[in-house]
C-alpha positions in Angstrom: 66.9 98.5 106.8 65.0 100.8 104.6 66.9 102.3 101.7 66.7 105.6 99.9 66.2 105.6 96.1 69.5 104.6 94.5 71.1 103.8 97.9 73.0 100.6 98.4 71.8 97.6 100.6 73.2 99.3 103.7 70.8 102.2 103.3 73.5 104.9 102.8 72.4 108.3 104.0 73.3 111.2 101.8 73.8 114.2 104.1 75.3 117.6 103.5 78.1 118.3 105.9 77.1 120.7 108.7 78.4 124.2 108.6 77.6 127.7 107.3 76.9 128.3 103.7 79.0 130.6 101.5 76.3 133.0 100.3 78.6 135.9 99.4 82.0 134.6 99.9 84.9 136.1 101.9 85.6 139.7 101.5 88.5 140.1 99.0 88.1 136.5 97.8 88.3 135.6 94.2 87.5 131.9 94.2 85.0 129.8 92.3 81.7 129.5 94.1 82.2 125.7 94.7 85.5 126.3 96.4 84.1 129.1 98.4 81.4 126.8 99.6 83.8 124.0 100.5 86.1 126.3 102.5 83.3 128.0 104.4 81.7 124.7 105.3 85.1 123.6 106.8 85.4 126.7 108.9 88.1 128.2 106.7 86.1 131.4 106.5 88.5 134.4 106.8 91.2 135.7 104.4 93.9 134.8 107.0 92.7 131.2 107.4 92.3 130.8 103.6 95.8 132.1 102.9 97.3 129.7 105.5 95.2 126.8 104.2 95.7 127.3 100.4 99.4 128.2 100.7 100.8 126.4 103.7 104.4 127.4 104.5 107.2 125.6 106.4 107.9 128.9 108.1 104.8 128.3 110.3 106.3 125.1 111.8 106.7 125.4 115.6 109.8 125.0 117.8 110.5 121.3 118.1 111.7 121.9 121.7 108.1 122.5 122.7 107.5 118.7 122.4 107.8 116.6 125.5 111.2 115.3 126.4 112.7 116.7 123.2 115.6 118.4 125.0 116.5 115.1 126.8 116.4 113.2 123.5 118.7 115.7 121.8 121.2 115.7 124.7 121.3 111.9 124.7 121.9 111.7 120.9 124.7 114.2 121.0 126.2 112.4 124.0 126.3 109.3 121.9 127.9 111.2 119.1 130.6 112.8 121.3 131.5 109.5 123.0 131.5 107.4 119.8 128.7 105.1 121.0 126.9 102.6 118.9 123.3 103.5 118.3 120.6 101.1 117.0 117.3 102.4 115.6 114.5 99.9 116.1 111.6 100.5 113.7 108.3 99.2 112.6 107.4 97.4 109.3 104.7 99.8 107.9 105.3 102.9 105.8 105.4 105.3 108.8 107.9 103.0 110.6 110.2 102.5 107.6 110.2 106.1 106.6 110.9 107.1 110.2 113.8 104.7 110.4 115.2 105.9 107.1 115.0 109.6 107.9 116.6 109.2 111.3 119.4 107.0 109.9 120.1 109.7 107.3 120.3 112.4 109.9 122.4 110.4 112.4 124.8 109.4 109.6 125.2 113.1 108.7 126.4 113.7 112.3 128.9 110.8 111.9 127.1 108.6 114.5 127.7 104.8 114.2 124.1 103.8 113.6 122.6 100.4 112.9 119.0 99.8 111.8 116.6 97.0 112.9 113.2 96.0 111.7 111.4 93.1 113.5 110.0 90.2 111.5 106.2 90.5 111.5 105.5 86.8 111.9 108.4 85.6 114.0 108.8 88.6 116.3 105.6 90.6 116.1 105.0 94.3 116.4 107.1 96.7 118.4 109.7 96.1 121.1 109.2 92.4 121.6 111.8 90.6 123.6 112.6 88.3 120.7 113.2 91.3 118.4 115.2 93.1 121.0 117.5 90.1 121.7 118.2 89.8 118.0 118.8 93.6 117.7 121.3 93.6 120.5 123.1 90.6 119.1 123.4 92.2 115.7 124.3 95.7 116.8 125.5 95.8 120.4 124.2 99.3 121.0 124.5 101.4 124.2 121.6 103.6 122.9 118.5 102.2 121.3 116.1 104.6 119.6 112.6 103.2 119.1 110.6 104.8 116.3 106.9 104.2 115.8 106.7 101.8 118.8 107.8 101.6 122.4 105.3 103.7 124.3 103.5 100.7 125.9 106.7 98.5 126.2 107.0 98.7 130.0 108.6 95.3 130.6 110.8 95.4 127.4 112.3 98.8 128.1 113.0 97.7 131.7 114.8 94.7 130.3 116.9 96.9 128.0 117.9 98.9 131.1 119.1 95.7 132.8 121.3 95.1 129.7 122.9 98.5 130.1 121.1 100.0 127.1 119.5 103.4 127.2 116.3 104.0 125.3 114.8 107.0 123.5 111.3 106.6 122.2 109.9 108.5 119.2 106.3 107.5 118.8 102.7 108.6 118.4 100.7 105.7 119.7 98.4 105.9 122.7 100.0 105.5 126.2 98.9 103.1 128.9 97.2 104.9 131.8 99.6 105.9 134.6 102.4 103.8 133.1 105.6 105.0 131.5 108.3 103.0 129.9 111.9 103.0 131.3 113.6 105.5 129.0 115.8 108.6 128.8 113.1 110.4 126.7 109.6 109.6 125.6 108.9 112.0 122.7 105.2 111.3 122.2 102.6 113.9 122.4 100.0 111.3 123.4 101.9 110.4 126.5 102.1 113.8 128.2 98.5 114.1 129.5 97.4 117.7 129.6 100.8 119.2 129.2 101.1 121.8 126.4 103.1 119.3 124.4 99.9 117.3 123.8 99.0 119.7 121.0 101.5 117.9 118.8 99.3 114.7 118.8 98.6 115.2 115.1 102.1 114.0 114.2 102.8 110.4 113.1 106.2 108.9 113.9 108.0 110.2 110.9 106.7 113.7 111.9 108.2 113.1 115.4 111.5 112.1 113.8 111.4 115.2 111.7 110.9 117.3 114.9 113.9 115.6 116.5 116.0 116.2 113.3 114.9 119.8 113.4 115.9 120.1 117.1 119.3 118.5 116.4 120.0 120.9 113.5 119.0 123.9 115.6 121.4 122.8 118.3 124.3 121.8 116.0 123.8 123.1 112.5 125.3 121.1 109.6 126.5 123.2 106.7 125.9 120.7 103.9 122.6 119.2 105.2 119.2 120.5 104.2 116.4 118.8 106.0 113.8 120.1 103.5 115.3 117.8 100.9 114.1 114.8 102.9 110.5 115.9 103.3 109.5 113.4 100.6 110.0 110.8 103.3 107.9 112.8 105.8 105.1 113.1 103.3 105.0 109.4 102.6 104.8 108.3 106.2 102.3 111.1 107.1 99.9 110.3 104.3 100.2 106.5 104.7 99.5 106.6 108.4 96.2 108.6 108.0 97.0 111.3 110.5 95.2 114.8 110.1 96.4 116.7 107.1 96.0 120.1 108.7 98.3 122.7 110.2 101.9 121.6 110.3 101.2 118.2 108.7 99.6 120.0 105.7 102.7 122.2 105.3 105.0 119.2 105.6 103.0 117.0 103.1 102.5 119.8 100.6 106.2 120.5 100.5 107.1 116.8 100.7 105.0 116.0 97.6 106.9 118.8 95.8 110.2 117.2 96.9 108.9 113.8 95.7 108.7 115.2 92.2 112.4 116.0 92.3 113.5 113.4 94.8 117.2 112.8 95.4 116.4 109.4 96.9 117.3 106.8 94.4 114.9 104.3 95.9 112.0 106.6 95.8 112.8 107.5 92.2 112.8 103.8 91.3 109.6 103.1 93.1 107.9 106.0 91.3 109.0 104.5 88.0 107.7 101.1 88.8 104.4 102.5 90.1 104.0 104.4 86.8 102.9 107.7 88.3 103.6 111.2 87.0 103.9 114.6 88.7 102.3 116.6 90.1 101.9 114.0 92.9 98.9 113.9 95.2 98.2 112.2 98.5 96.3 109.5 96.5 99.5 108.5 94.7 101.1 107.8 98.1 98.0 106.0 99.5 97.3 103.8 96.5 100.5 103.5 94.5 103.7 104.1 96.5 102.6 103.2 100.1 101.2 99.7 99.3 104.5 98.8 97.6 106.6 99.9 100.6 104.2 98.0 102.9 104.1 94.8 100.8 107.4 93.3 101.9 106.7 93.8 105.6 103.2 92.4 105.3 104.3 89.1 103.7 107.8 88.6 105.2 110.3 91.2 106.3 110.3 95.0 105.6 114.1 94.8 105.1 113.7 95.2 101.3 111.7 98.4 101.7 114.3 99.8 104.1 117.1 98.8 101.8 115.3 100.5 98.9 114.9 103.9 100.8 118.5 103.8 101.9 119.9 102.7 98.6 122.1 105.2 96.7 122.8 103.1 93.6 120.1 103.7 90.9 120.6 100.3 89.3 120.3 98.4 92.6 117.3 100.6 93.5 115.5 99.5 90.3 116.1 95.8 91.3 114.7 96.4 94.8 111.8 98.4 93.5 110.9 95.5 91.1 111.1 93.1 94.1 108.7 95.3 96.1 106.4 95.5 93.1 106.3 91.7 92.9 105.7 91.5 96.7 102.7 93.8 96.2 101.2 91.6 93.5 101.6 88.6 95.8 100.1 90.5 98.7 97.1 91.4 96.5 96.5 87.7 95.8 96.7 86.7 99.4 94.5 89.5 100.5 91.9 88.9 97.9 91.7 85.2 98.9 91.3 86.0 102.6 88.7 88.7 101.8 86.6 86.3 99.7 86.7 83.6 102.3 85.7 86.0 105.1 82.8 87.5 103.1 81.6 83.9 102.3 81.8 83.0 106.1 79.7 86.1 106.9 77.2 85.2 104.1 76.7 81.5 105.2 76.6 82.3 108.9 79.8 80.5 109.9 81.3 83.9 111.0 78.9 83.9 114.0 77.1 87.0 115.3 77.7 90.0 113.0 74.7 92.2 113.8 76.7 95.0 115.4 80.4 94.0 114.9 82.3 91.4 112.9 85.1 89.2 114.4 86.4 86.4 112.3 89.4 84.2 112.9 90.9 81.4 110.7 94.0 79.3 110.5 95.9 79.8 107.2 95.3 83.5 106.9 98.5 85.6 106.7 98.8 88.0 109.6 100.3 90.6 107.3 97.1 91.2 105.4 94.5 91.1 108.1 94.5 94.9 108.4 93.7 95.4 104.8 91.0 92.7 104.8 89.5 94.2 108.0 89.3 97.6 106.2 87.7 96.1 103.1 85.1 94.1 105.1 84.4 97.0 107.4 83.7 99.3 104.4 81.5 96.6 102.8 79.3 95.9 105.8 79.8 99.2 107.7 80.6 97.5 111.0 83.6 97.5 113.3 85.6 94.5 112.1 88.5 92.4 113.4 90.2 89.9 111.2 92.4 87.3 113.0 95.1 85.0 111.7 95.6 82.0 113.9 99.0 80.4 114.1 99.9 76.7 114.6 100.0 77.3 118.4 96.4 78.5 118.5 97.4 82.2 119.0 95.6 84.7 116.9 97.0 88.0 115.7 94.2 90.3 114.7 93.7 93.7 113.1 90.6 95.9 113.5 89.0 98.8 111.6 86.1 100.8 112.9 83.3 103.1 111.9 82.6 106.7 113.0 81.6 106.8 116.6 83.1 103.5 117.8 86.5 103.6 119.4 88.4 100.3 119.1 90.8 101.3 121.8 87.9 101.8 124.3 86.4 98.5 123.2 89.7 96.7 123.7 90.2 98.3 127.1 86.8 97.2 128.3 87.5 93.6 127.3 91.2 93.5 128.0 90.9 90.4 130.2 89.9 88.4 127.0 93.2 89.3 125.2 96.8 88.6 125.4 97.6 92.1 124.1 95.8 94.9 122.3 96.1 98.6 121.4 96.2 101.2 118.7 93.9 104.0 117.7 90.2 104.7 117.8 89.7 103.7 114.1 92.5 101.0 113.8 93.9 98.6 116.3 95.6 95.3 116.8 95.0 92.4 119.2 96.5 89.1 120.2 94.3 86.4 121.8 94.0 82.7 122.1 91.9 80.9 119.5 89.4 79.7 122.2 88.7 83.3 123.2 87.6 84.5 119.7 84.0 83.7 120.2 83.9 85.4 123.6 85.6 88.5 122.2 83.1 88.5 119.3 80.3 88.5 121.8 82.0 91.3 123.8 82.5 93.5 120.8 78.9 93.1 119.6 77.6 93.9 123.0 79.9 97.0 123.3 78.8 98.3 119.9 75.2 97.6 120.6 75.5 99.6 123.9 77.3 102.6 122.3 75.5 103.0 119.1 72.0 103.5 117.7 70.6 101.8 114.6 71.1 105.0 112.7 74.8 105.0 113.6 75.2 101.7 111.7 74.0 103.2 108.4 76.9 104.5 106.4 77.0 108.2 105.7 77.8 109.8 102.3 78.9 113.2 103.4 78.4 115.9 100.8 80.3 119.2 100.8 78.4 121.3 98.3 76.0 121.3 95.4 77.5 122.0 92.0 76.2 122.3 88.5 77.9 120.6 85.6 78.3 124.1 84.0 80.7 125.0 86.8 83.0 122.1 86.0 85.6 123.9 83.9 89.4 124.1 83.9 89.6 127.2 86.0 87.8 125.2 88.8 90.3 122.4 88.4 93.3 124.8 88.9 91.8 126.2 92.1 90.6 122.9 93.3 94.2 121.5 93.4 95.0 124.2 96.1 92.7 122.3 98.5 95.0 119.3 98.4 96.6 117.3 99.9 93.4 115.4 100.8 93.3 112.9 103.7 92.4 112.6 107.3 90.6 115.7 108.6 90.8 117.2 105.1 88.8 114.7 103.1 88.4 115.0 99.4 85.3 117.1 98.8 82.2 115.2 97.6 80.0 117.3 95.4 76.3 116.9 94.5 74.9 117.4 91.0 71.1 117.1 90.9 68.8 116.0 88.1 71.4 114.7 85.6 71.0 112.2 82.8 73.4 110.2 80.7 73.7 111.2 77.1 73.9 107.5 76.1 74.0 104.1 77.6 76.9 103.8 80.1 79.9 102.0 78.7 81.3 99.1 80.8 85.1 99.2 81.3 87.1 96.1 82.5 83.8 94.4 83.3 83.1 96.4 86.5 83.5 100.2 85.8 81.2 102.6 83.9 82.3 105.4 81.7 79.4 107.9 81.3 78.8 111.3 79.8 76.4 113.2 81.9 74.1 116.1 80.9 72.5 118.7 83.0 70.4 121.2 81.0 72.8 122.2 78.2 76.1 121.3 80.0 77.9 118.0 79.7 80.8 116.4 81.4 82.6 113.0 81.2 82.4 110.8 84.3 84.0 107.5 85.5 82.1 105.3 88.0 84.6 102.8 89.5 82.8 99.6 90.5 79.6 101.1 89.1 78.8 98.0 86.9 78.5 96.0 90.1 75.5 98.1 91.2 72.0 98.4 89.6 71.5 101.9 88.2 68.4 103.7 89.6 65.7 105.1 87.4 66.3 108.5 85.7 66.9 111.3 86.3 69.8 111.0 88.8 71.4 112.8 91.6 75.2 112.1 91.4 77.7 112.4 94.2 81.2 112.8 92.8 84.7 114.1 93.3 86.8 115.9 90.7 89.6 114.2 88.7 92.2 115.7 86.4 92.3 113.7 83.2 95.4 114.2 81.2 95.1 112.3 77.9 97.6 112.7 75.1 98.5 116.2 76.4 94.9 117.4 76.6 93.8 118.2 80.1 90.2 118.0 81.1 88.0 117.8 84.2 86.3 114.5 84.9 83.7 113.5 87.4 84.6 110.6 89.6 81.2 109.2 90.7 80.9 107.9 94.2 77.2 107.1 94.2 74.0 107.6 92.2 70.4 107.7 93.3 67.1 108.7 91.7 66.8 112.4 91.8 65.3 113.7 95.0 63.3 117.0 95.4 
């Protein structure tokens, strides 16, 4: 591959995001030019759109009964309440699953419903409504109603089995449905399972968002005097950010308010987790993605997510601190296991033992922990910019794999086109899971490479650095920082803006921090600004002057607030 000056070995393309330029700004607007440019480029180009985007309100949230099967779900829950039935909530072990289960448990408890909670064991029982997990759940709780959260949409045989046991099922999910197949259930509240029905427009919700909708519907039907659903939006924000669903529209309103609730959380477990993660308000989506979310995920990745659920349901601050410390230690262990697997996989790719990797990467190995294969797949996919599956093979020769993709390649479509090679598989376009026999890994690798080769061009396999706007260093002042925060929360469909400063030079030799980062002061004409380049010391710096792609950081040091450039890439200055 040919590379641009200052690009990495993958030949990263620096491209300005398509969209109109903000030449004069929106009538009546009073925003910094950089923010004007970002909003206009993203189609937020009228006073009305900007007011809704910059100040999202809960009052804009739509009627929950517009979701498919919501009325049936509400009716069945209240029937269980009125008859004194035992209800079991069956969840998933990631952040979305645990926060979904926690929120629903809190709401059902408020209605006085006898509710038990259940999380499957990742290794022993696998994802979702497995028969092994269901049998243990029914043994522990003896429910007449099982509510599946963050799973169940594709569990055709398992929900039929539940019906044979005399157990009704309600499913609250957001995963893709199987074509022309519906699980046996009283209600399937999943926007992705209703085809072209109007309810499909709720497909932006993750599972904790769906649980929030059910809670809203329950409270609209039978209000509770002493229960304020808004106080629990911190849970909704955690699951929504961690599950990488679009942070636009209702999700944006829920997360913005949820992050505010997080700063004053009444949840003893969350308060303890914030303390152990050493973060300070105001909280952003990045605090969830990189500090809180991984600690909630850690227990479920290595063993059972029970500790994470216990933490979020805990009401005793002292006990919560002990549980938070346990999750923090689990996260440290997870990092070690993940780093070892990543290093081994990268070495296999380098020495050729990983097999064909031209268009896609599929690597399986015994001894890898199935709980970290998703994180490893994400890291390797970013490093090599290829769709990647990482597979942990158990002692029976069965592999559990997790995949991450690149723009333009749908893993779900790739799985469906090779389903005869797999024991199971599904998920989303950009992230999916599979189960397959060890002797089928090589065949699946060949299939995925062929699929990607057929559906991409060589240009598609060069990573893109998408720039939002040009900016001068002179524009980087505190007034910009204040307005910039109104663009948050950043995440899926509202990525953090990447800005371009042209023709800059360092005022002195970059200083190496912790052996792999650079701290630099950059100058452009007479203006200067401090910058941090995480991982920069691992790259060779190009010849001067530079073009710098960066995001904006708030630096709060000893009470002094300043704006700092967070460098994403550097190249030799282009015309």
